[in-house]
C-alpha atoms as a printed R data frame, in Angstrom:
    type eleno elety resid chain resno       x       y       z
1   ATOM     1    CA   UNK     A     1 149.319 -35.462 -60.582
2   ATOM     2    CA   UNK     A     2 148.895 -38.613 -58.501
3   ATOM     3    CA   UNK     A     3 146.779 -41.259 -60.278
4   ATOM     4    CA   UNK     A     4 143.604 -42.637 -58.722
5   ATOM     5    CA   UNK     A     5 143.798 -45.647 -56.444
6   ATOM     6    CA   UNK     A     6 143.784 -48.953 -58.348
7   ATOM     7    CA   UNK     A     7 141.142 -51.086 -56.578
8   ATOM     8    CA   UNK     A     8 142.257 -54.164 -58.541
9   ATOM     9    CA   UNK     A     9 145.395 -54.243 -56.362
10  ATOM    10    CA   UNK     A    10 145.060 -55.625 -52.857
11  ATOM    11    CA   UNK     A    11 146.944 -55.386 -49.595
12  ATOM    12    CA   UNK     A    12 149.786 -57.891 -49.263
13  ATOM    13    CA   UNK     A    13 150.761 -59.192 -45.842
14  ATOM    14    CA   UNK     A    14 153.974 -61.243 -45.862
15  ATOM    15    CA   UNK     A    15 154.698 -63.780 -43.153
16  ATOM    16    CA   UNK     A    16 157.564 -66.257 -43.619
17  ATOM    17    CA   UNK     A    17 155.603 -68.822 -41.560
18  ATOM    18    CA   UNK     A    18 152.582 -68.640 -43.867
19  ATOM    19    CA   UNK     A    19 152.113 -72.091 -45.444
20  ATOM    20    CA   UNK     A    20 151.501 -70.348 -48.780
21  ATOM    21    CA   UNK     A    21 155.041 -68.924 -48.876
22  ATOM    22    CA   UNK     A    22 157.070 -70.541 -51.645
23  ATOM    23    CA   UNK     A    23 160.610 -71.574 -50.657
24  ATOM    24    CA   UNK     A    24 163.343 -72.319 -53.165
25  ATOM    25    CA   UNK     A    25 166.603 -74.183 -52.608
26  ATOM    26    CA   UNK     A    26 169.383 -72.643 -54.656
27  ATOM    27    CA   UNK     A    27 173.103 -73.516 -54.377
28  ATOM    28    CA   UNK     A    28 172.666 -74.489 -50.724
29  ATOM    29    CA   UNK     A    29 170.693 -71.365 -49.754
30  ATOM    30    CA   UNK     A    30 166.963 -71.248 -49.000
31  ATOM    31    CA   UNK     A    31 164.996 -68.327 -50.412
32  ATOM    32    CA   UNK     A    32 161.410 -67.547 -49.385
33  ATOM    33    CA   UNK     A    33 159.342 -65.515 -51.837
34  ATOM    34    CA   UNK     A    34 157.619 -63.193 -49.337
35  ATOM    35    CA   UNK     A    35 156.315 -60.598 -51.796
36  ATOM    36    CA   UNK     A    36 156.472 -61.265 -55.515
37  ATOM    37    CA   UNK     A    37 156.594 -58.975 -58.499
38  ATOM    38    CA   UNK     A    38 153.158 -60.266 -59.440
39  ATOM    39    CA   UNK     A    39 151.838 -58.813 -56.171
40  ATOM    40    CA   UNK     A    40 153.548 -55.414 -56.668
41  ATOM    41    CA   UNK     A    41 152.791 -54.881 -60.339
42  ATOM    42    CA   UNK     A    42 156.505 -55.516 -61.029
43  ATOM    43    CA   UNK     A    43 157.692 -52.685 -58.776
44  ATOM    44    CA   UNK     A    44 159.736 -54.860 -56.379
45  ATOM    45    CA   UNK     A    45 160.021 -58.262 -54.741
46  ATOM    46    CA   UNK     A    46 160.985 -59.206 -51.175
47  ATOM    47    CA   UNK     A    47 162.924 -62.415 -50.541
48  ATOM    48    CA   UNK     A    48 163.692 -64.050 -47.167
49  ATOM    49    CA   UNK     A    49 167.229 -65.421 -47.585
50  ATOM    50    CA   UNK     A    50 168.525 -68.158 -45.288
51  ATOM    51    CA   UNK     A    51 172.202 -68.729 -45.924
52  ATOM    52    CA   UNK     A    52 174.256 -71.527 -44.321
53  ATOM    53    CA   UNK     A    53 177.706 -70.819 -42.915
54  ATOM    54    CA   UNK     A    54 180.036 -70.207 -45.855
55  ATOM    55    CA   UNK     A    55 177.104 -69.960 -48.292
56  ATOM    56    CA   UNK     A    56 176.373 -67.286 -50.847
57  ATOM    57    CA   UNK     A    57 176.274 -66.708 -54.611
58  ATOM    58    CA   UNK     A    58 179.240 -66.345 -56.971
59  ATOM    59    CA   UNK     A    59 180.320 -62.856 -58.094
60  ATOM    60    CA   UNK     A    60 177.703 -61.267 -60.334
61  ATOM    61    CA   UNK     A    61 176.007 -58.022 -61.282
62  ATOM    62    CA   UNK     A    62 172.555 -57.099 -62.483
63  ATOM    63    CA   UNK     A    63 170.579 -54.184 -63.817
64  ATOM    64    CA   UNK     A    64 168.406 -53.634 -60.724
65  ATOM    65    CA   UNK     A    65 168.855 -52.406 -57.154
66  ATOM    66    CA   UNK     A    66 169.159 -54.773 -54.189
67  ATOM    67    CA   UNK     A    67 168.654 -53.808 -50.566
68  ATOM    68    CA   UNK     A    68 169.671 -56.365 -47.943
69  ATOM    69    CA   UNK     A    69 168.715 -56.161 -44.265
70  ATOM    70    CA   UNK     A    70 170.614 -58.604 -42.065
71  ATOM    71    CA   UNK     A    71 168.305 -60.259 -39.524
72  ATOM    72    CA   UNK     A    72 170.674 -62.838 -38.082
73  ATOM    73    CA   UNK     A    73 174.397 -63.520 -38.384
74  ATOM    74    CA   UNK     A    74 177.164 -61.768 -40.297
75  ATOM    75    CA   UNK     A    75 177.344 -61.427 -44.047
76  ATOM    76    CA   UNK     A    76 180.496 -60.401 -45.883
77  ATOM    77    CA   UNK     A    77 179.647 -58.395 -48.985
78  ATOM    78    CA   UNK     A    78 182.279 -57.977 -51.675
79  ATOM    79    CA   UNK     A    79 181.367 -54.798 -53.532
80  ATOM    80    CA   UNK     A    80 183.542 -53.721 -56.464
81  ATOM    81    CA   UNK     A    81 186.353 -55.839 -55.015
82  ATOM    82    CA   UNK     A    82 186.186 -54.433 -51.445
83  ATOM    83    CA   UNK     A    83 184.952 -56.529 -48.528
84  ATOM    84    CA   UNK     A    84 182.440 -55.184 -45.991
85  ATOM    85    CA   UNK     A    85 180.973 -57.177 -43.083
86  ATOM    86    CA   UNK     A    86 177.352 -56.467 -42.168
87  ATOM    87    CA   UNK     A    87 175.900 -57.708 -38.882
88  ATOM    88    CA   UNK     A    88 172.296 -58.185 -37.723
89  ATOM    89    CA   UNK     A    89 170.406 -54.909 -37.859
90  ATOM    90    CA   UNK     A    90 172.464 -53.535 -40.765
91  ATOM    91    CA   UNK     A    91 171.079 -52.713 -44.201
92  ATOM    92    CA   UNK     A    92 173.219 -52.730 -47.347
93  ATOM    93    CA   UNK     A    93 172.191 -51.293 -50.727
94  ATOM    94    CA   UNK     A    94 173.845 -52.634 -53.878
95  ATOM    95    CA   UNK     A    95 173.437 -50.189 -56.785
96  ATOM    96    CA   UNK     A    96 172.335 -51.550 -60.139
97  ATOM    97    CA   UNK     A    97 175.153 -52.896 -62.344
98  ATOM    98    CA   UNK     A    98 177.792 -52.971 -59.565
99  ATOM    99    CA   UNK     A    99 179.817 -56.214 -59.298
100 ATOM   100    CA   UNK     A   100 179.211 -57.943 -55.972
101 ATOM   101    CA   UNK     A   101 178.599 -61.129 -54.060
102 ATOM   102    CA   UNK     A   102 178.015 -62.107 -50.452
103 ATOM   103    CA   UNK     A   103 179.091 -64.884 -48.109
104 ATOM   104    CA   UNK     A   104 177.908 -65.913 -44.659
105 ATOM   105    CA   UNK     A   105 180.901 -65.545 -42.314
106 ATOM   106    CA   UNK     A   106 178.942 -66.153 -39.082
107 ATOM   107    CA   UNK     A   107 180.049 -69.647 -38.242
108 ATOM   108    CA   UNK     A   108 176.279 -70.379 -38.076
109 ATOM   109    CA   UNK     A   109 173.260 -69.926 -40.350
110 ATOM   110    CA   UNK     A   110 172.438 -66.327 -41.300
111 ATOM   111    CA   UNK     A   111 169.218 -64.733 -42.441
112 ATOM   112    CA   UNK     A   112 168.451 -61.554 -44.340
113 ATOM   113    CA   UNK     A   113 165.729 -59.874 -46.319
114 ATOM   114    CA   UNK     A   114 166.474 -58.871 -49.900
115 ATOM   115    CA   UNK     A   115 164.393 -56.231 -51.653
116 ATOM   116    CA   UNK     A   116 164.916 -56.084 -55.436
117 ATOM   117    CA   UNK     A   117 163.568 -53.229 -57.493
118 ATOM   118    CA   UNK     A   118 162.189 -53.665 -60.017
119 ATOM   119    CA   UNK     A   119 161.004 -57.228 -59.446
120 ATOM   120    CA   UNK     A   120 162.223 -60.207 -61.448
121 ATOM   121    CA   UNK     A   121 164.753 -61.869 -59.168
122 ATOM   122    CA   UNK     A   122 161.893 -63.802 -57.573
123 ATOM   123    CA   UNK     A   123 160.925 -65.268 -60.969
124 ATOM   124    CA   UNK     A   124 164.557 -66.051 -61.794
125 ATOM   125    CA   UNK     A   125 165.067 -67.958 -58.540
126 ATOM   126    CA   UNK     A   126 161.880 -69.954 -59.142
127 ATOM   127    CA   UNK     A   127 163.087 -70.945 -62.625
128 ATOM   128    CA   UNK     A   128 166.620 -71.983 -61.640
129 ATOM   129    CA   UNK     A   129 166.122 -73.402 -58.130
130 ATOM   130    CA   UNK     A   130 164.117 -76.231 -56.620
131 ATOM   131    CA   UNK     A   131 160.883 -75.545 -54.723
132 ATOM   132    CA   UNK     A   132 161.037 -77.118 -51.256
133 ATOM   133    CA   UNK     A   133 158.431 -77.697 -48.533
134 ATOM   134    CA   UNK     A   134 159.455 -74.854 -46.209
135 ATOM   135    CA   UNK     A   135 162.263 -72.824 -44.676
136 ATOM   136    CA   UNK     A   136 163.710 -75.776 -42.774
137 ATOM   137    CA   UNK     A   137 163.261 -78.396 -45.501
138 ATOM   138    CA   UNK     A   138 166.500 -79.973 -46.685
139 ATOM   139    CA   UNK     A   139 167.918 -79.097 -50.066
140 ATOM   140    CA   UNK     A   140 167.294 -81.809 -52.637
141 ATOM   141    CA   UNK     A   141 170.192 -84.151 -53.239
142 ATOM   142    CA   UNK     A   142 171.150 -83.443 -56.832
143 ATOM   143    CA   UNK     A   143 173.183 -85.737 -59.019
144 ATOM   144    CA   UNK     A   144 176.193 -84.239 -60.762
145 ATOM   145    CA   UNK     A   145 174.143 -84.031 -63.971
146 ATOM   146    CA   UNK     A   146 171.257 -82.292 -62.169
147 ATOM   147    CA   UNK     A   147 173.634 -79.764 -60.587
148 ATOM   148    CA   UNK     A   148 175.186 -79.064 -64.003
149 ATOM   149    CA   UNK     A   149 171.696 -78.611 -65.472
150 ATOM   150    CA   UNK     A   150 170.858 -76.015 -62.765
151 ATOM   151    CA   UNK     A   151 174.066 -74.082 -63.546
152 ATOM   152    CA   UNK     A   152 173.373 -74.272 -67.279
153 ATOM   153    CA   UNK     A   153 169.822 -72.998 -66.772
154 ATOM   154    CA   UNK     A   154 171.056 -70.161 -64.511
155 ATOM   155    CA   UNK     A   155 173.563 -69.062 -67.154
156 ATOM   156    CA   UNK     A   156 171.050 -69.439 -69.987
157 ATOM   157    CA   UNK     A   157 168.375 -67.332 -68.235
158 ATOM   158    CA   UNK     A   158 170.714 -64.757 -66.678
159 ATOM   159    CA   UNK     A   159 170.407 -62.310 -69.563
160 ATOM   160    CA   UNK     A   160 166.601 -62.567 -69.547
161 ATOM   161    CA   UNK     A   161 166.640 -61.600 -65.853
162 ATOM   162    CA   UNK     A   162 169.190 -58.799 -66.393
163 ATOM   163    CA   UNK     A   163 172.061 -60.592 -64.627
164 ATOM   164    CA   UNK     A   164 175.661 -61.503 -65.473
165 ATOM   165    CA   UNK     A   165 177.898 -63.962 -63.630
166 ATOM   166    CA   UNK     A   166 181.486 -62.731 -63.376
């Protein structure tokens, strides 16, 4: 049986240009928290990912699903050791626990949406990255010690957020 509507939950309208959107700089990428787990009762989160040419995370895996939709550019996904190039208009699903990473191979900035279910990746990014003023704000210039601290924090919190770096 379908439960009754929960009137305590409200409609969420996500707009990357909304001044209330939180943007995080993380290893050279800019991630906009369009819809958070707090807004979806933990069901999913939606992240606007802006990735510079050559940018992307190191190999990793996590215990949740990720769906990427490429909006601009070309992203090379390495999935279980095999490379796949996805162009604008393409969607790519990464099953939970599968080793993967991605890299922008466009020769220009790329942009994609990332849906994670259940939510949590949004919280992780907020705890290990640096909040910036907006999608076009420059990444903070980190000292070597600050960069090492970010990597240490990412590794320390990875297990809490169901992730493993490979």
